[in-house]
DSSP file (Angstrom, degrees, kcal/mol; ACC not computed):
  #  RESIDUE AA STRUCTURE BP1 BP2  ACC     N-H-->O    O-->H-N    N-H-->O    O-->H-N    TCO  KAPPA ALPHA  PHI   PSI    X-CA   Y-CA   Z-CA
    1    1 A M              0   0    0      0, 0.0     2,-0.3     0, 0.0     0, 0.0   0.000 360.0 360.0 360.0 124.9    0.0    0.0    0.0
    2    2 A S        -     0   0    0      2,-0.1     0, 0.0     1,-0.1     0, 0.0  -0.677 360.0-158.5 -95.6 145.0    1.5    3.3   -1.1
    3    3 A T        +     0   0    0     -2,-0.3     8,-1.8     2,-0.1     2,-0.4  -0.028  62.1 106.1-107.6  29.4    1.2    6.5    0.8
    4    4 A R  B     -A   10   0A   0      6,-0.2    -2,-0.1     7,-0.0     5,-0.1  -0.836  69.8-122.2-109.1 147.0    1.9    8.6   -2.3
    5    5 A A    >   -     0   0    0      4,-3.3     3,-1.9    -2,-0.4     6,-0.1  -0.363  40.4 -96.0 -75.7 165.5   -0.5   10.7   -4.4
    6    6 A P  T 3  S+     0   0    0      0, 0.0    -1,-0.1     0, 0.0     5,-0.0   0.820 122.7  52.5 -56.9 -35.2   -0.7    9.9   -8.1
    7    7 A E  T 3  S-     0   0    0      3,-0.1    -2,-0.0     1,-0.1    -3,-0.0   0.326 123.9 -98.2 -86.4  10.9    1.7   12.6   -9.2
    8    8 A G  S <  S+     0   0    0     -3,-1.9     3,-0.1     1,-0.3    -1,-0.1   0.395  84.0 130.5  90.9  -3.4    4.4   11.4   -6.8
    9    9 A R  S    S-     0   0    0      1,-0.1    -4,-3.3    -5,-0.1    -1,-0.3  -0.451  70.1 -88.1 -78.1 157.2    3.6   14.0   -4.2
   10   10 A P  B     -A    4   0A   0      0, 0.0    -6,-0.2     0, 0.0    -1,-0.1  -0.328  49.3-105.4 -62.7 148.2    3.1   12.9   -0.6
   11   11 A A        -     0   0    0     -8,-1.8     5,-0.1     1,-0.1    -8,-0.1  -0.344  43.9 -88.3 -70.7 154.5   -0.4   11.9    0.3
   12   12 A P    >>  -     0   0    0      0, 0.0     3,-1.5     0, 0.0     4,-0.7  -0.276  40.4-111.1 -60.4 152.1   -2.6   14.2    2.4
   13   13 A P  G >4 S+     0   0    0      0, 0.0     3,-0.5     0, 0.0    -2,-0.1   0.791 114.0  59.4 -59.5 -29.7   -2.2   13.7    6.2
   14   14 A L  G 34 S+     0   0    0      1,-0.2    -3,-0.0     3,-0.0     0, 0.0   0.724 105.5  49.0 -73.9 -18.8   -5.7   12.3    6.6
   15   15 A T  G <4 S+     0   0    0     -3,-1.5    -1,-0.2     2,-0.1    -4,-0.0   0.581  90.2  93.5 -95.9 -10.0   -5.0    9.4    4.3
   16   16 A T  S << S-     0   0    0     -4,-0.7     2,-0.1    -3,-0.5   -13,-0.0  -0.633  83.8-110.9 -83.0 139.8   -1.7    8.3    5.8
   17   17 A P        -     0   0    0      0, 0.0     2,-0.6     0, 0.0    -1,-0.1  -0.395  28.8-115.2 -69.8 146.1   -1.9    5.6    8.4
   18   18 A L        -     0   0    0     -2,-0.1     2,-0.4     2,-0.0     0, 0.0  -0.710  33.6-163.8 -82.0 120.9   -1.1    6.5   12.0
   19   19 A T        -     0   0    0     -2,-0.6     2,-0.7    -3,-0.0    -3,-0.0  -0.901   9.7-154.9-110.5 136.3    2.0    4.7   13.1
   20   20 A F        -     0   0    0     -2,-0.4    -2,-0.0     4,-0.1     0, 0.0  -0.880  17.0-178.9-111.9 100.0    3.0    4.4   16.8
   21   21 A R     >  -     0   0    0     -2,-0.7     4,-2.4     1,-0.1     3,-0.3  -0.553  42.8-104.5 -89.4 161.2    6.7    4.0   17.2
   22   22 A P  H  > S+     0   0    0      0, 0.0     4,-2.3     0, 0.0     5,-0.2   0.859 121.1  52.3 -57.2 -36.5    8.2    3.5   20.6
   23   23 A G  H  > S+     0   0    0      2,-0.2     4,-1.9     1,-0.2     5,-0.1   0.891 110.1  47.7 -66.2 -38.7    9.6    7.1   20.6
   24   24 A R  H  > S+     0   0    0     -3,-0.3     4,-2.3     2,-0.2    -1,-0.2   0.889 111.6  50.3 -69.7 -39.1    6.2    8.5   19.8
   25   25 A I  H  X S+     0   0    0     -4,-2.4     4,-2.4     1,-0.2    -2,-0.2   0.913 110.6  50.0 -63.8 -42.0    4.5    6.5   22.5
   26   26 A A  H  X S+     0   0    0     -4,-2.3     4,-2.5    -5,-0.2    -2,-0.2   0.878 109.4  52.2 -63.9 -37.1    7.1    7.7   25.0
   27   27 A A  H  X S+     0   0    0     -4,-1.9     4,-2.3     2,-0.2    -2,-0.2   0.921 110.6  46.8 -65.3 -43.0    6.5   11.3   23.9
   28   28 A Y  H  X S+     0   0    0     -4,-2.3     4,-2.0     2,-0.2    -2,-0.2   0.894 113.2  48.6 -66.5 -39.3    2.7   10.9   24.4
   29   29 A L  H  X S+     0   0    0     -4,-2.4     4,-2.2     2,-0.2    -2,-0.2   0.891 111.1  51.1 -66.7 -38.5    3.2    9.3   27.8
   30   30 A G  H  X S+     0   0    0     -4,-2.5     4,-2.6     1,-0.2    -2,-0.2   0.896 110.1  49.4 -63.1 -40.3    5.7   12.0   28.8
   31   31 A L  H  X S+     0   0    0     -4,-2.3     4,-2.3     2,-0.2    -2,-0.2   0.863 108.7  53.7 -66.6 -35.1    3.1   14.6   27.8
   32   32 A L  H  X S+     0   0    0     -4,-2.0     4,-1.8     2,-0.2    -2,-0.2   0.932 112.3  43.2 -63.0 -46.1    0.5   12.8   29.8
   33   33 A V  H  X S+     0   0    0     -4,-2.2     4,-2.3     2,-0.2    -2,-0.2   0.900 113.5  51.7 -66.9 -41.2    2.7   12.9   32.9
   34   34 A L  H  X S+     0   0    0     -4,-2.6     4,-2.5     1,-0.2    -1,-0.2   0.875 107.5  53.5 -63.8 -36.6    3.7   16.6   32.2
   35   35 A G  H  X S+     0   0    0     -4,-2.3     4,-2.2     2,-0.2    -1,-0.2   0.898 108.5  49.4 -63.4 -40.2    0.0   17.4   31.9
   36   36 A A  H  X S+     0   0    0     -4,-1.8     4,-2.2     2,-0.2    -2,-0.2   0.904 111.5  49.1 -64.9 -40.5   -0.7   15.9   35.4
   37   37 A L  H  X S+     0   0    0     -4,-2.3     4,-2.6     2,-0.2     5,-0.2   0.907 112.0  47.5 -66.2 -41.5    2.2   17.8   36.9
   38   38 A V  H  X S+     0   0    0     -4,-2.5     4,-2.8     1,-0.2     5,-0.2   0.879 111.2  52.7 -66.9 -36.7    1.0   21.1   35.4
   39   39 A G  H  X S+     0   0    0     -4,-2.2     4,-2.0    -5,-0.2    -2,-0.2   0.906 111.7  45.0 -63.5 -41.8   -2.5   20.4   36.6
   40   40 A I  H  X S+     0   0    0     -4,-2.2     4,-1.8     2,-0.2    -2,-0.2   0.937 116.0  45.8 -67.1 -46.9   -1.2   19.8   40.2
   41   41 A A  H  X S+     0   0    0     -4,-2.6     4,-2.6     1,-0.2    -2,-0.2   0.901 113.9  49.2 -64.3 -40.7    1.0   22.9   40.1
   42   42 A G  H  X S+     0   0    0     -4,-2.8     4,-2.6     1,-0.2     5,-0.2   0.874 107.4  55.1 -66.6 -36.6   -1.8   25.0   38.6
   43   43 A S  H  X S+     0   0    0     -4,-2.0     4,-0.8    -5,-0.2    -1,-0.2   0.887 114.0  40.7 -62.4 -38.8   -4.3   23.8   41.2
   44   44 A L  H  X S+     0   0    0     -4,-1.8     4,-1.5     2,-0.2    -2,-0.2   0.883 116.9  48.1 -76.6 -39.0   -2.0   24.9   44.0
   45   45 A A  H  X S+     0   0    0     -4,-2.6     4,-2.2     1,-0.2     9,-0.2   0.878 105.3  57.0 -71.7 -37.6   -0.9   28.1   42.4
   46   46 A Q  H  < S+     0   0    0     -4,-2.6     8,-0.4     7,-0.3    -1,-0.2   0.830 114.7  38.2 -68.0 -29.1   -4.4   29.4   41.4
   47   47 A G  H  < S+     0   0    0     -4,-0.8     3,-0.5    -5,-0.2    -1,-0.2   0.770 116.2  52.0 -87.5 -27.3   -5.6   29.2   45.0
   48   48 A G  H  < S+     0   0    0     -4,-1.5    -2,-0.2     1,-0.2    -3,-0.2   0.848 121.1  26.1 -79.4 -35.5   -2.4   30.4   46.6
   49   49 A W  S  X S-     0   0    0     -4,-2.2     4,-4.3    -5,-0.1     5,-0.4  -0.350  92.6-151.9-125.5  51.6   -1.8   33.6   44.7
   50   50 A F  T  4 S+     0   0    0     -3,-0.5    -3,-0.1     1,-0.3    -4,-0.1  -0.450  71.4   6.3 -67.3 136.5   -5.2   34.7   43.5
   51   51 A P  T  > S+     0   0    0      0, 0.0     4,-1.8     0, 0.0    -1,-0.3  -0.989 134.4  46.2 -93.2  -9.3   -5.7   36.3   41.0
   52   52 A G  H  > S+     0   0    0     -3,-0.3     4,-2.5     1,-0.2    -2,-0.2   0.866 111.8  53.7 -63.9 -36.2   -2.1   36.3   39.7
   53   53 A G  H  X S+     0   0    0     -4,-4.3     4,-2.6     2,-0.2    -7,-0.3   0.851 105.8  53.6 -66.7 -33.8   -1.8   32.5   40.3
   54   54 A L  H  > S+     0   0    0     -8,-0.4     4,-2.3    -5,-0.4    -2,-0.2   0.928 111.0  45.2 -65.3 -45.0   -4.9   31.9   38.3
   55   55 A V  H  X S+     0   0    0     -4,-1.8     4,-2.3     2,-0.2    -2,-0.2   0.922 114.5  49.1 -64.3 -43.6   -3.5   33.7   35.3
   56   56 A L  H  X S+     0   0    0     -4,-2.5     4,-2.3     1,-0.2    -2,-0.2   0.900 111.0  50.0 -62.4 -41.8   -0.2   32.0   35.7
   57   57 A A  H  X S+     0   0    0     -4,-2.6     4,-2.0     2,-0.2    -1,-0.2   0.903 112.2  46.8 -65.6 -41.5   -1.8   28.6   35.9
   58   58 A L  H  X S+     0   0    0     -4,-2.3     4,-2.5     2,-0.2    -1,-0.2   0.867 111.7  51.2 -69.4 -35.4   -3.9   29.2   32.8
   59   59 A L  H  X S+     0   0    0     -4,-2.3     4,-2.5     2,-0.2    -2,-0.2   0.904 110.7  48.7 -66.3 -40.4   -0.9   30.5   30.9
   60   60 A A  H  X S+     0   0    0     -4,-2.3     4,-2.2     2,-0.2    -2,-0.2   0.890 111.5  50.2 -64.7 -38.7    1.1   27.4   31.9
   61   61 A T  H  X S+     0   0    0     -4,-2.0     4,-2.3     2,-0.2    -2,-0.2   0.927 111.9  46.8 -64.8 -45.5   -1.8   25.2   30.8
   62   62 A A  H  X S+     0   0    0     -4,-2.5     4,-2.6     1,-0.2     5,-0.2   0.897 111.8  51.8 -63.5 -40.2   -2.1   26.9   27.4
   63   63 A G  H  X S+     0   0    0     -4,-2.5     4,-2.4     2,-0.2    -1,-0.2   0.886 109.5  49.7 -63.8 -38.9    1.7   26.7   27.0
   64   64 A L  H  X S+     0   0    0     -4,-2.2     4,-2.4     2,-0.2    -2,-0.2   0.938 112.6  46.3 -64.4 -46.8    1.7   23.0   27.7
   65   65 A F  H  X S+     0   0    0     -4,-2.3     4,-1.8     1,-0.2    -2,-0.2   0.921 115.9  44.7 -64.9 -43.7   -1.1   22.3   25.2
   66   66 A L  H  X S+     0   0    0     -4,-2.6     4,-2.7     2,-0.2    -1,-0.2   0.883 112.2  53.3 -67.0 -37.1    0.4   24.4   22.5
   67   67 A G  H  X S+     0   0    0     -4,-2.4     4,-2.5    -5,-0.2    -2,-0.2   0.899 108.9  48.6 -63.7 -40.5    3.8   22.8   23.2
   68   68 A G  H  X S+     0   0    0     -4,-2.4     4,-1.8     2,-0.2     6,-0.4   0.871 111.7  50.5 -65.0 -36.3    2.4   19.4   22.8
   69   69 A W  H  X S+     0   0    0     -4,-1.8     4,-2.1    -5,-0.2     5,-0.3   0.921 114.6  42.6 -67.8 -44.2    0.8   20.4   19.6
   70   70 A Y  H  < S+     0   0    0     -4,-2.7    -2,-0.2     1,-0.2    -1,-0.2   0.876 113.4  52.9 -69.1 -37.0    4.0   21.8   18.2
   71   71 A A  H  < S+     0   0    0     -4,-2.5    -2,-0.2    -5,-0.2    -1,-0.2   0.873 125.9  21.4 -68.8 -37.1    6.1   18.9   19.4
   72   72 A T  H  < S-     0   0    0     -4,-1.8    -2,-0.2     2,-0.2    -1,-0.2   0.633  88.8-139.2-106.8 -16.5    4.0   16.2   17.8
   73   73 A A  S  < S+     0   0    0     -4,-2.1     2,-0.3    -5,-0.3    56,-0.2   0.774  70.4 100.3  59.9  28.7    2.2   18.1   15.1
   74   74 A T  S >  S-     0   0    0     -6,-0.4     3,-0.6    -5,-0.3     4,-0.3  -0.931  83.5-120.3-136.4 161.4   -1.0   16.2   15.9
   75   75 A Q  T >> S+     0   0    0     -2,-0.3     4,-2.1     1,-0.2     3,-1.2   0.764 113.2  65.9 -71.3 -24.3   -4.2   16.7   17.9
   76   76 A L  H 3> S+     0   0    0      1,-0.3     4,-2.3     2,-0.2    -1,-0.2   0.764  89.7  66.4 -66.3 -23.8   -3.2   13.8   20.1
   77   77 A G  H <4 S+     0   0    0     -3,-0.6    -1,-0.3     1,-0.2    -2,-0.2   0.722 108.5  38.0 -67.7 -21.2   -0.2   15.9   21.2
   78   78 A V  H <> S+     0   0    0     -3,-1.2     4,-1.9    -4,-0.3    -2,-0.2   0.781 113.4  56.8 -91.3 -36.9   -2.8   18.2   22.8
   79   79 A G  H  X S+     0   0    0     -4,-2.1     4,-2.3     1,-0.2    -2,-0.2   0.853 101.3  55.9 -66.1 -36.6   -5.1   15.3   24.0
   80   80 A A  H  X S+     0   0    0     -4,-2.3     4,-2.0     2,-0.2    -1,-0.2   0.962 113.4  37.8 -65.8 -52.1   -2.4   13.5   26.0
   81   81 A P  H  > S+     0   0    0      0, 0.0     4,-2.7     0, 0.0    -1,-0.2   0.857 115.4  56.0 -68.4 -29.6   -1.4   16.5   28.2
   82   82 A A  H  X S+     0   0    0     -4,-1.9     4,-2.6     2,-0.2    -2,-0.2   0.893 106.9  49.6 -65.9 -38.0   -5.1   17.5   28.4
   83   83 A A  H  X S+     0   0    0     -4,-2.3     4,-2.5     2,-0.2     5,-0.2   0.926 113.0  46.2 -65.4 -44.5   -6.0   14.0   29.7
   84   84 A G  H  X S+     0   0    0     -4,-2.0     4,-2.1     2,-0.2    -2,-0.2   0.905 114.0  48.8 -63.0 -41.6   -3.3   14.2   32.3
   85   85 A W  H  X S+     0   0    0     -4,-2.7     4,-2.7     2,-0.2     5,-0.2   0.923 112.9  47.4 -63.1 -45.0   -4.3   17.7   33.3
   86   86 A L  H  X S+     0   0    0     -4,-2.6     4,-2.5     1,-0.2     5,-0.3   0.906 111.4  49.7 -66.1 -42.6   -8.0   16.7   33.6
   87   87 A I  H  X S+     0   0    0     -4,-2.5     4,-2.0     1,-0.2    -1,-0.2   0.919 114.7  45.5 -61.7 -43.4   -7.3   13.6   35.6
   88   88 A A  H  X S+     0   0    0     -4,-2.1     4,-2.0    -5,-0.2    -2,-0.2   0.931 115.9  44.0 -67.9 -45.2   -5.1   15.5   38.1
   89   89 A T  H  X S+     0   0    0     -4,-2.7     4,-1.6     2,-0.2    -2,-0.2   0.901 115.6  46.6 -71.4 -38.9   -7.4   18.5   38.5
   90   90 A I  H  X S+     0   0    0     -4,-2.5     4,-1.1    -5,-0.2    -1,-0.2   0.907 112.3  51.9 -67.4 -39.7  -10.6   16.4   38.8
   91   91 A G  H  < S+     0   0    0     -4,-2.0    -2,-0.2    -5,-0.3     3,-0.2   0.882 112.7  45.1 -62.5 -37.3   -8.8   14.2   41.3
   92   92 A L  H  < S+     0   0    0     -4,-2.0    10,-1.2     1,-0.2    11,-0.7   0.753 106.5  60.0 -77.9 -23.4   -7.7   17.2   43.4
   93   93 A S  H  < S+     0   0    0     -4,-1.6     2,-0.4    -5,-0.2    -1,-0.2   0.741  86.6  87.9 -78.1 -20.6  -11.2   18.8   43.2
   94   94 A M  S  < S-     0   0    0     -4,-1.1     8,-0.2    -3,-0.2     2,-0.1  -0.635  78.8-132.7 -78.2 132.3  -12.8   15.8   44.9
   95   95 A G        -     0   0    0     -2,-0.4     6,-0.2     6,-0.1     2,-0.1  -0.380  15.5-116.1 -80.7 161.2  -12.8   16.2   48.7
   96   96 A R    >   -     0   0    0      4,-2.7     3,-1.4    -2,-0.1    -1,-0.1  -0.391  32.8-100.1 -87.7 172.3  -11.7   13.5   51.1
   97   97 A A  T 3  S+     0   0    0      1,-0.3    -1,-0.1     2,-0.1    -2,-0.0   0.782 122.9  59.3 -64.4 -27.4  -14.0   11.9   53.6
   98   98 A E  T 3  S-     0   0    0      2,-0.1    -1,-0.3     1,-0.0    -3,-0.0   0.593 121.6-106.3 -78.2  -9.7  -12.5   14.1   56.3
   99   99 A G  S <  S+     0   0    0     -3,-1.4     2,-0.2     1,-0.3    -2,-0.1   0.435  73.5 140.3  99.2   0.5  -13.6   17.2   54.4
  100  100 A D        +     0   0    0     -5,-0.0    -4,-2.7    -6,-0.0    -1,-0.3  -0.542  21.2 166.7 -77.8 143.1  -10.2   18.2   53.1
  101  101 A A        -     0   0    0     -6,-0.2    -8,-0.1    -2,-0.2    -6,-0.1  -0.986  39.5-139.6-152.7 151.3   -9.9   19.5   49.6
  102  102 A V  S    S+     0   0    0    -10,-1.2     2,-0.4    -2,-0.3    -9,-0.1   0.883  89.2  68.8 -77.8 -40.8   -7.3   21.3   47.5
  103  103 A F  S    S-     0   0    0    -11,-0.7     2,-0.2    -9,-0.0   -59,-0.1  -0.634  75.8-146.6 -83.6 134.0   -9.8   23.6   45.8
  104  104 A A        -     0   0    0     -2,-0.4     2,-0.3     1,-0.1    -2,-0.1  -0.472  31.6 -90.3 -87.5 166.9  -11.5   26.2   47.9
  105  105 A A  S    S+     0   0    0     -2,-0.2     2,-0.3     4,-0.1     3,-0.1  -0.577  82.4  70.9 -76.4 141.5  -15.0   27.4   47.4
  106  106 A G  S  > S-     0   0    0     -2,-0.3     4,-0.7     1,-0.1    -3,-0.0  -0.874  92.7 -66.6 143.9-174.8  -15.3   30.3   45.0
  107  107 A A  H  > S+     0   0    0     -2,-0.3     4,-2.7     1,-0.2     5,-0.2   0.766 110.6  73.7 -82.1 -27.0  -15.1   31.4   41.4
  108  108 A G  H  > S+     0   0    0      1,-0.2     4,-2.3     2,-0.2    -1,-0.2   0.928  98.4  43.5 -57.1 -52.6  -11.3   30.9   41.1
  109  109 A P  H  > S+     0   0    0      0, 0.0     4,-2.6     0, 0.0    -1,-0.2   0.867 114.3  51.8 -63.2 -34.9  -11.2   27.1   40.9
  110  110 A L  H  X S+     0   0    0     -4,-0.7     4,-2.7     2,-0.2     5,-0.4   0.911 109.8  48.6 -66.9 -40.6  -14.2   27.1   38.6
  111  111 A V  H  X S+     0   0    0     -4,-2.7     4,-2.5     1,-0.2     5,-0.3   0.898 112.5  49.9 -64.1 -39.3  -12.5   29.5   36.2
  112  112 A Y  H  X S+     0   0    0     -4,-2.3     4,-2.1    -5,-0.2    -2,-0.2   0.933 114.5  43.1 -65.0 -46.2   -9.4   27.4   36.4
  113  113 A L  H  X S+     0   0    0     -4,-2.6     4,-1.8     2,-0.2    -2,-0.2   0.955 121.4  38.5 -66.3 -50.8  -11.2   24.1   35.6
  114  114 A L  H  X S+     0   0    0     -4,-2.7     4,-2.4    -5,-0.2    -2,-0.2   0.892 116.2  52.3 -69.4 -38.4  -13.5   25.5   32.9
  115  115 A G  H  X S+     0   0    0     -4,-2.5     4,-2.4    -5,-0.4    -1,-0.2   0.899 109.3  49.6 -64.1 -40.3  -10.7   27.7   31.4
  116  116 A G  H  X S+     0   0    0     -4,-2.1     4,-2.1    -5,-0.3    -1,-0.2   0.890 111.4  48.8 -65.1 -39.0   -8.3   24.8   31.2
  117  117 A M  H  X S+     0   0    0     -4,-1.8     4,-2.2     2,-0.2    -2,-0.2   0.903 111.5  49.4 -67.9 -39.8  -10.9   22.7   29.4
  118  118 A V  H  X S+     0   0    0     -4,-2.4     4,-2.6     1,-0.2    -2,-0.2   0.909 110.4  51.1 -64.6 -41.4  -11.7   25.5   27.0
  119  119 A L  H  X S+     0   0    0     -4,-2.4     4,-2.6     2,-0.2     5,-0.2   0.899 108.9  51.5 -62.2 -40.4   -8.0   25.9   26.3
  120  120 A A  H  X S+     0   0    0     -4,-2.1     4,-2.2     2,-0.2    -2,-0.2   0.921 112.3  45.5 -63.3 -43.2   -7.6   22.2   25.6
  121  121 A V  H  X S+     0   0    0     -4,-2.2     4,-1.7     2,-0.2    -2,-0.2   0.912 112.7  51.0 -67.3 -41.1  -10.5   22.2   23.1
  122  122 A M  H  < S+     0   0    0     -4,-2.6    -2,-0.2     1,-0.2     4,-0.2   0.925 113.8  43.8 -62.1 -43.8   -9.2   25.4   21.4
  123  123 A C  H >< S+     0   0    0     -4,-2.6     3,-0.8     1,-0.2    -1,-0.2   0.866 112.7  52.1 -70.4 -35.0   -5.7   23.9   21.0
  124  124 A A  H 3< S+     0   0    0     -4,-2.2    -1,-0.2     1,-0.2    -2,-0.2   0.787 110.9  47.5 -72.4 -26.7   -7.0   20.5   19.8
  125  125 A T  T 3< S+     0   0    0     -4,-1.7    -1,-0.2    -5,-0.2    -2,-0.2   0.300  84.1 118.2-100.0  11.0   -9.3   22.1   17.1
  126  126 A M  S <  S-     0   0    0     -3,-0.8     3,-0.1    -4,-0.2    -3,-0.0  -0.338  76.3 -90.9 -68.6 158.6   -6.7   24.4   15.7
  127  127 A T        -     0   0    0      1,-0.1    -1,-0.1    -2,-0.0    -2,-0.0  -0.265  52.1 -89.7 -67.5 159.7   -5.7   23.9   12.1
  128  128 A R        -     0   0    0      1,-0.1    -1,-0.1    -3,-0.1   -54,-0.1  -0.258  46.1 -95.8 -68.0 156.6   -2.9   21.6   11.3
  129  129 A L        -     0   0    0    -56,-0.2     2,-0.1   -60,-0.1    -1,-0.1  -0.436  51.8 -93.1 -66.6 146.3    0.7   22.9   11.0
  130  130 A P        -     0   0    0      0, 0.0    -1,-0.1     0, 0.0    -3,-0.0  -0.420  40.3-130.6 -64.4 135.2    1.7   23.7    7.5
  131  131 A Q    >   -     0   0    0     -2,-0.1     3,-1.0    -3,-0.1     2,-0.1  -0.705  22.1-116.0 -87.9 135.6    3.5   20.7    5.9
  132  132 A P  T 3  S+     0   0    0      0, 0.0    -1,-0.1     0, 0.0     0, 0.0  -0.399  93.1  25.4 -69.8 145.8    6.8   21.4    4.2
  133  133 A G  T 3  S+     0   0    0      1,-0.3     2,-0.2    -2,-0.1    -2,-0.0   0.591  79.1 148.8  83.3  11.4    7.0   20.9    0.4
  134  134 A T    <   -     0   0    0     -3,-1.0    -1,-0.3  -125,-0.1     2,-0.2  -0.567  35.8-141.4 -79.3 144.2    3.4   21.3   -0.4
  135  135 A K        -     0   0    0     -2,-0.2    -1,-0.1     1,-0.1     2,-0.0  -0.497  31.7 -76.3 -98.7 170.4    2.7   22.8   -3.8
  136  136 A S        -     0   0    0      5,-0.3    -1,-0.1    -2,-0.2     5,-0.1  -0.349  29.8-140.2 -64.8 143.9    0.1   25.2   -4.9
  137  137 A G  S    S+     0   0    0     -3,-0.1     2,-0.2     2,-0.1    -1,-0.1   0.479  71.2 106.9 -82.8  -3.1   -3.5   23.9   -5.2
  138  138 A R  S >  S-     0   0    0      1,-0.1     3,-1.2     3,-0.1     2,-0.1  -0.516  79.1-107.9 -79.4 144.1   -4.1   26.0   -8.3
  139  139 A L  T 3  S+     0   0    0      1,-0.2    -1,-0.1    -2,-0.2    -2,-0.1  -0.439 100.6  19.3 -69.2 141.0   -4.2   24.2  -11.6
  140  140 A G  T 3         0   0    0     -2,-0.1    -1,-0.2     1,-0.1    -2,-0.0   0.528 360.0 360.0  79.5   5.8   -1.2   24.8  -13.9
  141  141 A K    <         0   0    0     -3,-1.2    -5,-0.3    -5,-0.1    -2,-0.1   0.400 360.0 360.0-108.7 360.0    1.1   25.9  -11.1
């Protein structure tokens, strides 16, 4: 099975099969762990230094998601750290039986949770990075 277009040009990205090599799997797992770490750090920072900590936590979250997107050039590069971030923040938002919780009551934690989810969706639905070597789509060029 060839992944080339009829004129010898590379096939469009949607028609090429997704291959998972050990390095790519390790990168996605690393992004998952990094997402969990950023989620934990952001959860602590947004409550500790309100409102500056909230802005810092959301900027770090956006930077992680965009960094994963640039590093892997796939939407899965955003999905892996977003999954780690979501697991960590939801896990920290649930209180214990003793009544202890990382998140305090108020608007700050809600803005952090909803803002992080919105950032993940925005980064995951961005257009693909431009592929090198693409030719003009115009006929005769």
